[in-house]
N, C-alpha and C positions, 0 to 999 in steps of 0.2 A: 241601853247597852247595845253595842254592835258586835255581832258574832263573827264578822268577816275576819277578825284578827284573833279568834280563839277564846273570846270571853263568853262565859256561860250566860244563858238567858235567865233572868230573875223569875222565880216562881214556876219554872218548868218542872214537870214531873214525868216519870216514866210510867207507861201504862202496862199493867200486868194482868193478863186474862187468866183466871184460875179455874173457871168452869167451862165445860164444853158449850153450854148454851150461851155463853158470852161471845163466842166467835161468830162472825157473819156467816150466812148461808152460802154465799158465793166467795170464791177467792178474791182477795183484794191485795193491793200494794199499799202498805202504810206510808210509803214515800218518806220524804224528809219533813218531819213535823217537830214542833217544840218538844214533844214527849218521846221522840225516837232518836236520842243521841246515839251515834255509832262510832264516834272517834276516840273512845276511851282506851282502846287496847292497842293502838298503833305504836310502831317503833320509829318510823320515819315520817317526816312531813314534807310536803311539796313547798318549795319557796320559789316565788315568781319574780323574775327580773324584768320589770316593765321596759327597760331600755332594749331588750332583745325581743319583746313581744310584738308581733305583727298583727294582732287582733284577728287571727284566723278562726279562733274559737274551737279548734279541734279538741283541745283539752276539755272544754265545756261539753262538747258532744259525746266524748268517750267516758266521762266520769260516771262510774256506775252508781254512785250514791244518790243524787248528784250533790257534790259539795263545792263545786266551782260556780261562781256567780259572775255576771258581767256588771262591772261598776258603771256609774254614770258617765265616766270619762271614756268608756269603751274598753278599758283593760279588764282583765279577769282578776279575781281574788278567791281565796280559799276560806270556806267556813269550816274551821277546825273542829267544831262540835260534831260534824258529820263526816269529815274526811277519815278514811280508814288507813291511809298511808300506803295504798296498793301500788302507786307509782305509774299507773297507766297514763296519767296526764303527762308526766315527764317523758315517758317512752314515746308517746305520740306527738309531742311538740316538735315541729319541723325546724325551729330555730334554737332549740336547747335553752329556751327561756325559763324552763322549770327544772330545778334540781331537787333531789331528795336528800334531806339532811336529817341526821339523828336527832330525835326529839329529846329535849331536856325537860324532865318532869320534876 
């Protein structure tokens, strides 16, 4: 399955740490992993218009999750399992190739 279009990964589970001794000794960033879905609570999703995209990758650089990936053809795509719908990518896009649309659940 491909998550670039919002499909859930099969067999993925969320990690829940319940005891203090389960946490690492040093601060870590969990990053984007199979077990760290973060896109469940968003209201808006970014939709990318490839015809307006100039492949500057500013959206990819500014995505805080990161949920934007560069496809093999050089254009960007959104992994909706991890996108929080913050709109930073749409705000930073110099060509307005990204619009934020109300998510239908």
